VMD Tcl script that draws the C-alpha trace (Angstrom):
set ca {
  {0.28 -0.08 0.07}
  {2.96 2.24 0.88}
  {4.39 1.46 -2.34}
  {1.41 2.44 -4.24}
  {0.96 5.76 -2.69}
  {4.64 6.52 -3.00}
  {4.46 5.90 -6.96}
  {1.41 8.22 -6.83}
  {3.11 10.90 -4.95}
  {5.65 10.75 -7.58}
  {3.58 10.26 -10.71}
  {1.91 13.80 -9.31}
  {4.73 15.56 -8.88}
  {6.17 14.84 -12.42}
  {2.88 16.33 -13.62}
  {3.15 19.52 -11.37}
  {6.50 20.34 -12.92}
  {5.80 19.14 -16.45}
  {2.74 21.97 -16.33}
  {5.19 24.55 -14.46}
  {7.50 24.24 -17.58}
  {4.98 24.48 -20.38}
  {3.60 27.61 -18.58}
  {7.15 28.75 -18.49}
  {7.55 29.09 -22.15}
  {7.35 32.47 -23.34}
  {4.39 32.66 -25.98}
  {5.12 33.43 -29.21}
  {3.00 36.51 -30.95}
  {3.39 37.52 -34.33}
  {2.90 40.91 -35.58}
  {2.66 42.44 -38.47}
  {4.17 45.39 -39.81}
  {1.88 48.02 -41.99}
  {3.49 49.47 -44.73}
  {2.22 52.77 -45.43}
  {3.23 54.39 -48.89}
  {3.75 57.88 -49.11}
  {1.60 59.79 -51.43}
  {3.16 61.13 -54.46}
  {3.42 65.02 -54.78}
  {1.89 65.39 -57.69}
  {2.81 69.08 -57.97}
  {6.79 68.17 -57.65}
  {8.91 69.11 -60.67}
  {9.24 65.10 -61.53}
  {5.43 64.83 -61.57}
  {4.01 67.98 -62.52}
  {4.63 67.92 -66.48}
  {2.02 64.43 -66.02}
  {-0.25 66.55 -64.38}
  {-0.13 69.47 -67.04}
  {-0.39 66.41 -69.97}
  {-3.53 65.62 -68.93}
  {-5.34 69.00 -68.93}
  {-3.55 69.65 -72.06}
  {-4.88 66.48 -73.93}
  {-8.61 67.52 -73.09}
  {-7.72 71.56 -74.44}
  {-5.88 70.39 -77.84}
  {-9.48 68.25 -78.62}
  {-11.15 71.18 -77.87}
  {-9.32 73.29 -80.06}
  {-9.59 70.70 -82.67}
  {-13.27 70.86 -82.42}
  {-13.02 74.46 -82.35}
  {-11.08 74.74 -85.46}
  {-13.86 72.25 -86.92}
  {-16.36 74.39 -85.84}
  {-15.05 77.85 -87.13}
  {-15.04 76.00 -90.76}
  {-18.74 74.46 -90.42}
  {-21.56 75.68 -91.69}
  {-23.93 77.55 -89.31}
  {-26.83 75.24 -89.64}
  {-24.11 71.98 -89.03}
  {-22.83 73.40 -85.66}
  {-25.84 71.51 -83.86}
  {-23.92 68.18 -84.76}
  {-20.70 69.84 -83.10}
  {-21.18 71.42 -80.12}
  {-22.39 68.62 -77.88}
  {-19.09 66.98 -78.09}
  {-17.52 70.12 -77.46}
  {-19.93 70.00 -74.34}
  {-18.85 66.68 -73.20}
  {-14.64 68.08 -73.36}
  {-15.91 70.36 -70.76}
  {-17.74 67.87 -68.68}
  {-14.34 66.03 -68.79}
  {-12.57 68.89 -67.94}
  {-14.45 69.40 -64.93}
  {-14.25 65.80 -63.87}
  {-10.65 65.59 -64.02}
  {-8.97 65.49 -60.75}
  {-6.46 68.07 -60.73}
  {-4.01 69.05 -57.59}
  {-4.02 72.58 -55.99}
  {-1.24 73.74 -58.17}
  {-3.50 73.39 -61.30}
  {-6.06 74.92 -60.29}
  {-5.89 77.99 -62.26}
  {-5.27 76.14 -65.34}
  {-8.19 74.03 -64.95}
  {-10.21 77.20 -64.22}
  {-8.87 78.89 -67.47}
  {-9.44 76.01 -69.32}
  {-13.21 75.53 -68.69}
  {-14.10 79.14 -68.79}
  {-12.84 79.42 -72.36}
  {-14.36 76.15 -73.42}
  {-17.46 77.47 -71.56}
  {-17.15 80.60 -73.34}
  {-16.36 79.34 -76.80}
  {-19.61 76.79 -76.66}
  {-22.05 79.85 -75.74}
  {-20.37 82.13 -78.55}
  {-21.27 78.86 -81.13}
  {-24.72 78.62 -79.54}
  {-25.02 82.67 -80.22}
  {-24.24 82.08 -83.80}
  {-26.61 79.47 -84.35}
  {-29.09 81.71 -83.32}
  {-28.03 84.98 -85.30}
  {-27.20 86.76 -82.34}
  {-25.59 90.39 -82.02}
  {-22.58 90.53 -84.17}
  {-20.75 92.96 -81.88}
  {-21.60 91.07 -78.72}
  {-20.33 87.82 -80.73}
  {-17.07 89.41 -81.81}
  {-16.68 90.56 -78.44}
  {-17.00 87.08 -76.93}
  {-14.70 85.71 -79.33}
  {-12.00 88.57 -78.56}
  {-12.53 87.70 -74.90}
  {-12.23 83.81 -75.34}
  {-8.78 84.15 -77.12}
  {-7.55 86.35 -74.29}
  {-8.76 83.83 -71.85}
  {-6.65 81.01 -74.33}
  {-3.29 83.37 -74.45}
  {-3.97 83.32 -70.01}
  {-4.04 79.42 -70.13}
  {-1.11 79.29 -72.47}
  {0.94 81.79 -70.08}
  {-0.24 79.63 -67.08}
  {1.36 76.48 -68.42}
  {4.61 77.94 -69.93}
  {5.02 78.92 -66.48}
  {3.89 75.88 -64.57}
  {6.57 73.98 -66.98}
  {8.90 76.54 -66.64}
  {9.42 77.30 -70.39}
  {9.58 80.82 -72.09}
  {6.38 81.84 -74.21}
  {7.08 84.14 -76.90}
  {3.87 86.36 -78.04}
  {4.11 87.88 -81.04}
  {3.97 91.58 -81.70}
  {0.38 93.00 -81.76}
  {-0.82 96.11 -84.54}
  {-2.12 98.80 -81.92}
  {-6.10 98.89 -83.11}
  {-5.78 102.74 -84.04}
  {-2.34 102.63 -85.85}
  {-3.76 103.86 -88.97}
  {-6.78 105.70 -87.65}
  {-5.39 109.04 -89.20}
  {-4.74 107.77 -92.42}
  {-7.39 108.71 -94.93}
  {-9.74 105.49 -95.89}
  {-8.35 104.90 -99.20}
  {-4.85 104.46 -98.12}
  {-5.90 102.70 -94.72}
  {-7.46 100.29 -96.82}
  {-4.41 99.77 -98.72}
  {-1.97 99.35 -96.20}
  {-4.20 97.29 -94.18}
  {-3.49 93.74 -93.23}
  {-5.40 90.67 -91.50}
  {-3.23 88.45 -89.38}
  {-4.63 84.59 -88.14}
  {-3.86 84.54 -84.32}
  {-4.03 80.88 -84.06}
  {-4.20 78.79 -82.41}
  {-5.41 76.91 -85.74}
  {-5.52 77.88 -89.64}
  {-7.86 80.18 -90.85}
  {-10.43 78.90 -94.24}
  {-10.34 81.32 -96.92}
  {-13.37 81.28 -99.09}
  {-14.34 82.15 -102.60}
  {-17.35 83.98 -101.36}
  {-18.33 85.83 -97.72}
  {-20.36 83.07 -96.66}
  {-19.65 80.18 -94.44}
  {-20.62 77.46 -96.87}
  {-18.57 79.09 -99.63}
  {-16.06 76.50 -101.80}
  {-12.83 77.42 -99.48}
  {-10.00 79.10 -101.76}
  {-7.17 78.87 -99.69}
  {-5.88 78.40 -96.04}
  {-4.43 81.75 -94.16}
  {-1.57 79.84 -91.51}
  {-1.30 80.64 -87.96}
  {0.53 83.88 -87.35}
  {0.42 84.73 -91.40}
  {-0.86 88.09 -92.43}
  {-2.55 89.00 -96.24}
  {-3.54 92.31 -97.14}
  {-7.06 93.31 -96.44}
  {-9.14 94.85 -99.40}
  {-12.51 95.35 -98.66}
  {-15.15 93.92 -96.47}
  {-18.80 92.52 -96.71}
  {-21.50 95.15 -96.52}
  {-22.43 93.78 -92.82}
  {-18.85 94.21 -92.06}
  {-18.60 90.48 -90.76}
  {-16.11 89.20 -93.66}
  {-13.00 91.02 -94.61}
  {-11.87 90.26 -98.15}
  {-8.11 89.84 -98.92}
  {-5.02 88.81 -101.08}
  {-4.47 85.31 -101.20}
  {-0.59 85.01 -99.63}
  {2.15 84.14 -102.19}
  {-0.89 84.57 -104.85}
  {-0.66 88.00 -106.30}
  {-4.16 89.26 -107.90}
  {-5.92 85.78 -106.19}
  {-8.35 87.56 -103.53}
  {-10.61 85.32 -101.00}
  {-13.02 86.16 -98.08}
  {-12.20 85.34 -94.25}
  {-14.20 85.33 -91.40}
  {-13.68 88.83 -89.61}
  {-14.44 87.30 -86.01}
  {-11.62 84.64 -86.94}
  {-8.67 87.18 -87.80}
  {-6.98 90.59 -86.53}
  {-7.17 93.32 -88.39}
  {-4.64 96.21 -88.20}
  {-7.22 98.89 -88.65}
  {-10.85 99.51 -87.76}
  {-13.03 97.31 -90.27}
  {-15.14 100.52 -90.99}
  {-11.97 101.73 -92.59}
  {-12.21 99.72 -95.52}
  {-14.24 99.73 -98.58}
  {-17.41 97.91 -98.77}
  {-16.12 95.47 -102.02}
  {-19.13 92.89 -101.89}
}
mol new
graphics top color blue
foreach p $ca { graphics top sphere $p radius 0.5 }
foreach p [lrange $ca 0 end-1] q [lrange $ca 1 end] { graphics top cylinder $p $q radius 0.2 }
display resetview
């Protein structure tokens, strides 16, 4: 009996020792290290050109449609305006960093104004108001170009302009002989065989190229010019698309 009790005590002692050893073993705690990626600075010199390119891609697409619209008959503009409105919406939805907010605002203001001008033109609105809108839209585009050049650190060369009153003191006949029309850009301007948007094309006035102005239409919406590099050949340019070196009323009506 004493032998059995001794065996039981020994076994119990071993069991207690084993449990104590197990409890003494330190538990292994698995920890995970979460790596948080740093947010890239989109306004840095490294990333900025790509962000500007996203904005300017939409502007270039819009400019293409603007050029197409300037050479499209009035009745067919309704087919182009929805596409231009789509580009405007894409520009509004484009997420841009804070450093591009001014560029984006100039872009949207220009696009919105051009669309309004085209709609006004379709509705035969006041010509003076349309011309004023065109001038404003060009100014917005110029400001956009200047802002983009500033962001990219490049120098934008602005061509010299002729003051509107440069020949104001000249007699009408002399002024007409000395007057010229210049295409300010950003795209070429179609020359027409007669003063109408649906008239056959007679040539192209390239960007920054000038042509001698020799007359105007009775409503002053068109300017008759000598086609560059084609002496004696004349055509018509829509006045709102070009810059004239003298007030248009100094040109004789030659329609």
